[in-house]
C-alpha positions as CSV (number, residue, x, y, z in Angstrom):
1,M,97.6,-130.4,-38.8
2,A,96.8,-132.6,-35.8
3,P,98.5,-130.4,-33.3
4,R,96.7,-127.3,-34.7
5,L,93.3,-129.1,-34.3
6,L,94.1,-130.1,-30.9
7,T,94.9,-126.5,-30.0
8,V,91.5,-125.4,-31.5
9,I,89.6,-128.0,-29.6
10,L,91.3,-127.0,-26.4
11,T,90.5,-123.3,-27.0
12,V,86.9,-124.1,-27.7
13,G,86.7,-126.1,-24.5
14,K,88.1,-123.2,-22.5
15,L,85.6,-120.8,-24.1
16,E,82.7,-123.1,-23.2
17,E,84.1,-123.3,-19.7
18,L,84.3,-119.5,-19.5
19,S,80.8,-119.2,-20.9
20,N,79.5,-121.6,-18.3
21,Q,81.2,-119.5,-15.6
22,L,79.7,-116.2,-16.9
23,N,76.2,-117.4,-17.3
24,P,75.5,-117.5,-13.5
25,N,76.9,-114.0,-13.3
26,R,74.6,-112.7,-16.0
27,E,71.6,-114.3,-14.4
28,E,72.5,-112.7,-11.1
29,E,72.9,-109.3,-12.9
30,E,69.5,-109.7,-14.5
31,I,67.9,-110.6,-11.2
32,R,69.7,-107.6,-9.6
33,R,68.5,-105.3,-12.4
34,E,65.0,-106.5,-12.0
35,T,65.1,-105.9,-8.3
36,T,66.4,-102.3,-8.7
37,E,64.0,-101.3,-11.5
38,A,60.9,-102.1,-9.4
39,P,61.6,-99.5,-6.6
40,N,62.7,-97.0,-9.2
41,E,59.4,-97.2,-10.9
42,K,57.7,-96.7,-7.5
43,L,59.9,-93.7,-6.8
44,M,59.1,-92.2,-10.2
45,D,55.4,-92.6,-9.4
46,K,55.8,-90.8,-6.1
47,I,57.7,-88.0,-7.7
48,Q,55.0,-87.6,-10.3
49,E,52.4,-87.6,-7.5
50,M,54.3,-84.9,-5.6
51,Q,54.6,-82.8,-8.8
52,D,50.9,-83.1,-9.3
53,A,50.3,-82.1,-5.7
54,G,52.7,-79.1,-6.1
55,E,50.8,-77.9,-9.1
56,H,47.5,-78.2,-7.2
57,M,48.9,-76.3,-4.2
58,K,50.2,-73.5,-6.6
59,K,46.7,-73.3,-8.1
60,Q,45.2,-73.2,-4.6
61,F,47.6,-70.5,-3.4
62,K,46.9,-68.4,-6.4
63,T,43.2,-68.7,-5.6
64,E,43.7,-67.8,-1.9
65,S,45.7,-64.6,-3.0
66,E,42.9,-63.6,-5.2
67,V,40.5,-64.1,-2.4
68,E,42.6,-62.2,0.0
69,S,42.9,-59.3,-2.5
70,R,39.2,-59.3,-2.9
71,V,38.7,-59.3,0.9
72,R,41.0,-56.3,1.2
73,Q,39.1,-54.4,-1.5
74,E,35.8,-55.2,0.1
75,T,37.0,-54.2,3.5
76,S,38.3,-50.8,2.1
77,R,35.0,-50.3,0.4
78,L,33.0,-51.1,3.6
79,T,35.3,-48.8,5.6
80,M,34.6,-45.9,3.3
81,E,30.9,-46.6,3.4
82,N,31.0,-46.7,7.2
83,R,32.7,-43.3,7.4
84,D,30.1,-41.9,5.1
85,L,27.4,-43.3,7.2
86,E,29.0,-42.0,10.4
87,E,29.2,-38.5,8.9
88,E,25.6,-38.8,7.8
89,L,24.7,-39.9,11.4
90,D,26.5,-37.0,13.0
91,M,24.7,-34.6,10.8
92,K,21.4,-36.2,11.6
93,D,22.3,-36.0,15.3
94,R,23.0,-32.3,15.1
95,V,19.7,-31.8,13.3
96,I,17.9,-33.8,16.0
97,K,19.7,-31.7,18.7
98,K,18.6,-28.5,17.0
99,L,15.0,-29.7,16.7
100,Q,15.1,-30.8,20.4
101,D,16.3,-27.3,21.4
102,Q,13.5,-25.7,19.3
103,V,11.0,-28.0,21.0
104,K,12.2,-27.0,24.4
105,T,12.0,-23.3,23.4
106,L,8.5,-23.7,22.1
107,T,7.5,-25.7,25.2
108,K,8.8,-22.9,27.5
109,T,6.9,-20.3,25.4
110,I,3.7,-22.3,25.7
111,E,4.2,-22.7,29.5
112,K,4.7,-18.9,29.8
113,A,1.6,-18.3,27.7
114,N,-0.4,-20.8,29.9
115,D,0.8,-18.9,33.0
116,V,-0.6,-15.7,31.7
117,H,-3.8,-16.9,30.1
118,L,-4.9,-19.8,32.1
119,S,-6.2,-19.8,35.6
120,S,-4.1,-21.6,38.2
121,G,-5.0,-25.3,38.4
122,P,-3.8,-28.3,40.4
123,K,-1.1,-29.0,37.8
124,E,0.5,-25.6,37.9
125,Y,4.2,-25.7,38.8
126,L,4.8,-24.2,42.2
127,G,8.5,-23.3,42.0
128,M,9.5,-25.5,44.8
129,L,12.0,-28.4,45.3
130,E,10.8,-31.3,47.5
131,Y,13.5,-32.9,49.6
132,K,13.5,-35.4,52.5
133,R,14.8,-34.3,55.9
134,E,17.5,-37.0,55.8
135,D,18.8,-35.6,52.4
136,E,19.6,-32.2,53.9
137,A,23.3,-33.0,54.6
138,K,23.7,-34.4,51.0
139,L,22.1,-31.2,49.6
140,I,24.6,-29.0,51.5
141,Q,27.5,-31.3,50.5
142,N,26.8,-31.4,46.8
143,L,25.4,-27.9,46.3
144,I,27.9,-25.9,48.5
145,L,30.9,-27.8,49.8
146,D,31.7,-29.9,46.6
147,L,30.6,-27.4,43.9
148,K,33.3,-26.1,41.6
149,P,32.6,-22.6,40.2
150,R,34.0,-23.2,36.7
151,G,31.5,-26.0,36.1
152,V,28.6,-23.7,37.0
153,V,29.0,-20.3,35.4
154,V,28.9,-21.4,31.8
155,N,25.4,-21.0,30.2
156,M,23.6,-20.9,33.5
157,I,21.6,-18.2,35.3
158,P,23.6,-16.1,37.8
159,G,23.3,-17.4,41.3
160,L,21.8,-20.8,40.3
161,P,22.8,-22.5,43.6
162,A,21.2,-19.7,45.5
163,H,17.9,-20.1,43.6
164,I,18.0,-23.9,44.2
165,L,18.4,-23.4,47.9
166,F,15.6,-20.9,48.0
167,M,13.3,-23.3,46.2
168,C,14.0,-25.8,49.0
169,V,13.3,-23.1,51.6
170,R,9.9,-22.5,49.9
171,Y,9.1,-26.2,50.2
172,A,9.9,-26.2,53.9
173,D,7.8,-23.1,54.3
174,S,4.9,-24.6,52.4
175,L,4.9,-27.6,54.9
176,N,4.8,-25.1,57.8
177,D,7.6,-27.1,59.3
178,A,9.6,-24.7,61.5
179,N,12.2,-27.3,62.5
180,M,12.8,-28.3,59.0
181,L,13.2,-24.7,57.8
182,K,15.4,-23.7,60.7
183,S,17.7,-26.7,60.1
184,L,18.0,-25.9,56.4
185,M,18.8,-22.2,57.0
186,N,21.4,-23.0,59.6
187,S,23.0,-25.7,57.5
188,T,23.1,-23.4,54.5
189,I,24.8,-20.6,56.4
190,N,27.3,-22.9,58.1
191,G,28.0,-24.6,54.7
192,I,28.8,-21.2,53.1
193,K,31.0,-20.3,56.0
194,Q,32.9,-23.6,55.8
195,V,33.5,-23.4,52.0
196,V,34.8,-19.9,52.4
197,K,37.1,-20.9,55.2
198,E,38.5,-23.8,53.2
199,H,39.3,-21.4,50.3
200,L,40.4,-18.2,51.9
201,E,43.0,-17.5,49.2
202,D,40.9,-18.7,46.2
203,F,39.7,-15.6,44.4
204,E,37.3,-17.5,42.1
205,M,35.7,-19.4,44.9
206,L,35.3,-16.3,47.1
207,S,33.8,-14.4,44.1
208,F,31.4,-17.3,43.4
209,W,30.1,-17.6,47.0
210,L,30.0,-13.8,47.5
211,S,27.7,-13.7,44.4
212,N,25.6,-16.6,45.6
213,T,25.2,-15.4,49.1
214,C,24.0,-12.0,47.8
215,H,21.6,-13.8,45.4
216,F,20.2,-15.9,48.2
217,L,19.8,-12.8,50.3
218,N,17.9,-11.1,47.5
219,C,15.6,-14.1,47.1
220,L,14.8,-14.0,50.8
221,K,13.9,-10.4,50.4
222,Q,12.1,-10.6,47.0
223,Y,9.8,-13.4,48.2
224,S,9.4,-12.3,51.8
225,G,5.9,-10.9,51.2
226,E,7.0,-7.4,52.4
227,E,5.5,-4.6,50.4
228,E,8.8,-2.8,49.7
229,F,10.2,-5.8,47.9
230,M,6.9,-7.2,46.4
231,K,6.5,-4.0,44.3
232,H,9.4,-5.1,42.1
233,N,7.8,-8.5,41.3
234,S,5.5,-9.6,38.6
235,P,2.1,-10.8,39.7
236,H,3.1,-14.4,39.1
237,Q,6.3,-13.9,41.2
238,N,4.3,-12.6,44.0
239,K,2.4,-15.9,44.1
240,N,5.7,-17.5,45.1
241,C,6.2,-15.5,48.3
242,L,6.7,-17.3,51.6
243,N,3.5,-18.0,53.4
244,N,4.3,-19.1,57.0
245,F,7.6,-17.8,58.3
246,D,9.4,-14.4,58.6
247,L,13.1,-15.0,57.8
248,S,14.3,-11.4,58.4
249,E,16.6,-12.6,61.2
250,Y,18.3,-14.9,58.8
251,R,18.6,-12.1,56.3
252,Q,20.7,-10.1,58.8
253,I,22.9,-13.1,59.4
254,L,23.4,-13.7,55.7
255,S,24.2,-10.0,55.3
256,D,27.0,-10.3,57.9
257,V,28.3,-13.4,56.2
258,A,28.4,-11.6,52.9
259,I,30.3,-8.6,54.4
260,R,33.0,-11.0,55.8
261,I,33.3,-12.8,52.4
262,Y,33.6,-9.4,50.6
263,H,36.4,-8.3,52.9
264,Q,38.4,-11.5,52.4
265,F,37.6,-11.2,48.6
266,I,39.1,-7.6,48.6
267,I,42.1,-8.8,50.7
268,V,42.9,-11.6,48.1
269,M,42.7,-9.1,45.2
270,E,44.9,-6.6,47.0
271,N,47.5,-9.2,47.8
272,N,47.6,-10.2,44.1
273,I,47.8,-6.8,42.6
274,Q,50.0,-5.0,45.2
275,P,53.3,-6.3,43.9
276,I,52.5,-5.0,40.5
277,I,51.5,-1.4,41.4
278,V,54.9,0.3,42.0
279,P,56.7,-1.4,39.1
280,G,53.8,-0.7,36.7
281,M,52.9,2.8,37.8
282,L,56.3,4.2,38.8
283,E,59.3,2.1,37.7
284,Y,58.3,1.0,34.3
285,E,58.9,3.8,31.8
286,S,56.8,3.5,28.6
287,L,57.2,7.1,27.4
288,Q,59.8,7.3,24.7
289,G,63.0,9.1,25.6
290,I,62.6,8.7,29.4
291,S,64.1,5.3,29.9
292,G,67.7,6.4,29.5
293,L,67.5,9.4,31.9
294,K,68.2,9.1,35.5
295,P,67.9,11.9,38.1
296,T,71.2,13.7,38.6
297,G,73.1,12.9,41.7
298,F,71.5,9.4,42.1
299,R,72.7,5.9,41.4
300,K,70.5,3.4,39.7
301,R,68.0,2.0,42.2
302,S,68.5,-1.8,42.5
303,S,65.4,-3.9,42.5
304,S,64.2,-7.2,41.2
305,I,61.9,-5.4,38.8
306,D,64.8,-3.5,37.2
307,D,66.5,-6.8,36.7
308,T,63.7,-8.8,35.2
309,D,61.2,-6.3,33.9
310,A,58.6,-8.7,35.3
311,Y,55.8,-6.2,35.7
312,T,54.6,-3.3,33.5
313,M,51.5,-1.1,33.2
314,T,50.1,-3.8,30.9
315,S,50.5,-6.4,33.7
316,L,48.5,-4.1,36.0
317,L,45.7,-3.7,33.4
318,Q,45.6,-7.5,32.7
319,Q,45.3,-8.2,36.4
320,L,42.4,-5.8,36.7
321,S,40.7,-7.4,33.7
322,Y,41.0,-10.8,35.2
323,F,39.4,-9.7,38.3
324,Y,36.6,-7.9,36.4
325,S,35.9,-10.9,34.1
326,T,35.8,-13.4,36.9
327,M,33.4,-11.2,38.9
328,C,31.1,-11.0,35.9
329,Q,31.2,-14.7,35.1
330,N,30.2,-15.6,38.6
331,G,27.2,-13.3,38.4
332,L,28.3,-10.7,41.0
333,D,25.9,-7.8,41.2
334,P,27.1,-4.9,39.0
335,E,26.9,-2.5,42.0
336,L,29.3,-4.8,43.9
337,V,31.6,-5.0,41.0
338,R,31.8,-1.2,41.0
339,Q,32.5,-1.1,44.7
340,A,35.3,-3.7,44.4
341,V,36.9,-1.8,41.4
342,K,36.7,1.5,43.4
343,Q,38.5,-0.2,46.3
344,L,41.2,-1.6,43.9
345,F,41.8,1.8,42.4
346,F,42.1,3.4,45.8
347,L,44.8,0.9,46.6
348,I,46.7,1.6,43.3
349,G,46.6,5.4,44.0
350,A,47.6,5.0,47.6
351,V,50.5,2.6,47.1
352,T,51.8,4.7,44.2
353,L,51.6,8.0,46.1
354,N,53.3,6.5,49.3
355,S,56.1,5.2,47.1
356,L,56.5,8.6,45.5
357,F,56.8,10.2,49.0
358,L,59.7,7.8,49.9
359,R,61.7,8.0,46.7
360,K,63.3,11.2,45.6
361,D,64.4,9.5,42.4
362,M,60.8,9.4,41.4
363,C,60.1,13.1,42.0
364,S,60.8,14.7,38.7
365,C,58.9,16.4,35.9
366,R,59.3,13.5,33.5
367,K,58.1,11.0,36.1
368,G,55.1,13.2,36.7
369,M,54.4,12.9,32.9
370,Q,54.7,9.1,33.2
371,I,52.4,8.9,36.1
372,R,49.8,11.0,34.3
373,C,50.1,8.8,31.2
374,N,49.5,5.7,33.4
375,I,46.5,7.3,35.1
376,S,45.0,7.9,31.6
377,Y,45.4,4.1,30.9
378,L,43.4,3.3,34.0
379,E,40.7,5.9,33.1
380,E,40.5,4.3,29.6
381,W,40.2,0.8,31.2
382,L,37.2,2.1,33.3
383,K,35.6,3.5,30.2
384,D,36.1,0.3,28.3
385,K,34.3,-1.7,31.1
386,N,31.6,0.9,31.5
387,L,32.6,1.7,35.1
388,Q,32.9,5.5,34.8
389,N,30.2,5.9,37.5
390,S,32.0,3.6,40.0
391,L,33.8,6.6,41.6
392,A,37.0,4.7,41.0
393,K,38.5,7.5,39.1
394,E,38.0,10.0,42.0
395,T,40.2,7.8,44.2
396,L,43.1,8.5,41.9
397,E,42.8,12.3,42.4
398,P,45.5,12.7,45.0
399,L,47.9,10.8,42.7
400,S,46.8,12.8,39.7
401,Q,47.4,16.1,41.6
402,A,50.8,14.9,42.7
403,A,51.7,14.1,39.0
404,W,50.5,17.6,38.1
405,L,52.6,19.1,41.0
406,L,55.7,17.4,39.6
407,Q,55.1,19.0,36.1
408,V,54.0,22.5,37.0
409,K,56.3,25.5,37.1
410,K,57.5,26.2,40.6
411,T,59.1,29.7,40.7
412,T,56.8,32.7,41.1
413,D,54.2,33.8,43.6
414,S,51.5,33.0,41.1
415,D,52.9,29.5,40.8
416,A,52.6,29.1,44.6
417,K,49.0,30.3,44.5
418,E,48.1,28.0,41.7
419,I,49.5,25.0,43.6
420,Y,47.6,26.1,46.8
421,E,44.3,26.3,44.8
422,C,44.7,23.1,42.6
423,C,46.1,20.6,45.1
424,T,43.0,20.2,47.2
425,S,43.2,16.4,47.5
426,L,46.7,16.5,48.9
427,S,47.4,17.6,52.5
428,A,49.8,20.4,53.3
429,V,52.4,17.9,54.6
430,Q,52.2,15.9,51.3
431,I,52.5,19.0,49.1
432,I,55.6,20.2,50.9
433,K,57.1,16.7,50.9
434,I,56.8,16.6,47.1
435,L,58.3,20.0,46.7
436,N,61.2,19.3,48.9
437,S,61.8,15.9,47.2
438,Y,61.7,17.3,43.7
439,T,64.8,16.3,41.8
440,P,65.6,17.6,38.3
441,I,66.3,14.8,35.8
442,D,68.5,17.0,33.6
443,D,70.0,20.4,33.4
444,F,66.9,22.0,31.8
445,E,65.0,21.6,35.1
446,K,65.6,23.6,38.2
447,R,65.4,22.6,41.8
448,V,62.6,24.1,43.9
449,T,64.2,26.9,46.0
450,P,63.6,26.9,49.8
451,S,62.0,30.4,49.4
452,F,59.3,29.0,47.1
453,V,58.6,26.2,49.4
454,R,58.1,28.7,52.3
455,K,55.7,30.7,50.1
456,V,53.6,27.6,49.5
457,Q,53.8,26.7,53.2
458,A,52.5,30.1,54.2
459,L,49.5,29.7,51.9
460,L,48.8,26.2,53.2
461,N,48.9,27.2,56.9
462,S,45.3,28.2,56.7
463,R,44.2,24.7,55.9
464,E,42.9,22.4,58.6
465,D,43.8,18.9,57.3
466,S,45.7,15.9,58.4
467,S,49.3,16.1,59.4
468,Q,49.9,12.4,58.3
469,L,52.1,12.0,55.3
470,M,51.4,8.4,54.2
471,L,48.0,7.2,53.0
472,D,46.4,4.2,54.8
473,T,46.5,1.5,52.1
474,K,44.4,-0.8,54.3
475,Y,41.5,1.5,54.4
476,L,38.2,-0.1,53.3
477,F,35.2,1.7,51.9
478,Q,31.9,0.7,53.5
479,V,30.3,-2.0,51.4
480,T,26.5,-1.9,50.6
481,F,24.5,-4.8,49.2
482,P,21.9,-3.5,46.8
483,F,18.6,-5.2,46.5
484,T,18.3,-6.6,43.0
485,P,15.3,-8.7,42.3
486,S,15.8,-11.8,40.2
487,P,14.1,-11.7,36.8
488,H,14.1,-15.5,36.6
489,A,10.8,-17.4,37.2
490,L,11.4,-20.1,39.8
491,E,9.1,-22.6,37.9
492,M,11.4,-22.4,34.9
493,I,14.7,-23.2,36.7
494,Q,16.2,-26.6,35.9
495,I,18.9,-28.4,37.9
496,P,21.9,-29.6,35.8
497,S,22.7,-33.3,36.3
498,S,26.4,-32.3,37.1
499,F,25.0,-30.9,40.5
500,K,24.2,-34.5,41.6
501,L,20.9,-33.4,43.1
502,G,18.7,-36.2,41.7
503,F,17.1,-36.7,45.0
504,L,15.3,-33.3,44.7
505,N,11.9,-33.4,43.2
506,R,10.5,-30.4,41.2
507,L,6.9,-29.8,42.3
């Protein structure tokens, strides 16, 4: 019993000792736990704050998205409204423009009525353009040297630069200033010469200044005060005649300048159309059934036209139409247009006929039919442009008779007599040349016998005509400049801002 008690006592003592050893550790653990829990609480508070801030930002982002969406919708709505307003504004602008045009028309009508019914007063427009002597060079530079035809011809009166120049001439005349007037006339003529010299190959520029030179010449005649020209004017136009100077000397100089411009104008047209004539009139075969046939005994003639088919009869007609439309747009006098077209038709006939004389492969009955067909196209073109009275058709008569000669029967004495009587526009040399060159294109045609040629020759011996075979393609018909008074009242003429003549003052 005593040993067991002793053992228990010892055990209890050890337990107490162990308990005393553990107590400091427990206290340390509690202190450590308290130390750790304090930061954890702070961390949890921060996490909670961050979560709250995140929720706030989500709500704010959602609100911003809604605002952005509303802004986009509002922008789209305003854009549509803006477009509608722009269309409405454009429509109102057009209405305003139309009303302004009507006001201008009514104003002009009223001014014309005042000219007829009211006596001339101090405010009546005189149809002059005031300029300073030192602005003369600028006038010539802007109105002649720098002017581009394409910017002038649209919706403007024919010869507008010429009318402006003449209104300046009237101003110098009204001042009775001989030096000022002489300087202006010389500068104008020299300016026209210079602009033509700088554009010798420009058909549109030559056409434009040929037209304006003729209009200027006509103005100098129309308002010269000479009876033969005054009789074409209205009473009001006669009030605008020159009062102090006789410019007939300058009219002759301008006429000479116009002739030189016309000749260069013709040369440029001829140079452009000449390469088209033979391919279009002779080589291109538009009649069905002819294209595959070649004269017997001849090889195919090599040429660039045969290889490329670059030019046809249509090409020739299109070139003529371009010339015609440009002349009309530039306000060229209709009589000058007729003379120019006549010159071009002469060239077409002469070049075609000369080529026919030199090419046996073109002297056949079927080729005669082709030529006759092409001549009919040219005649139709003249009719379409109302140029039947231009005498252009008559210049084709030698070619027309040559085409007939290729088609007509060439056997009997009566055939020979008919050829003698009908081929009056061809010389004896030309008729015999065609007969000797005649080449059948197939077995149904017969060559012209030497005896038949001698019969025709005998009949032609009585003729006294040229012995020259080839026609002179450089021949120029004499040009005449008709007097055509301008119907436009000088006081109604306005200067476009594009002319850059703001230094001129309408009186």
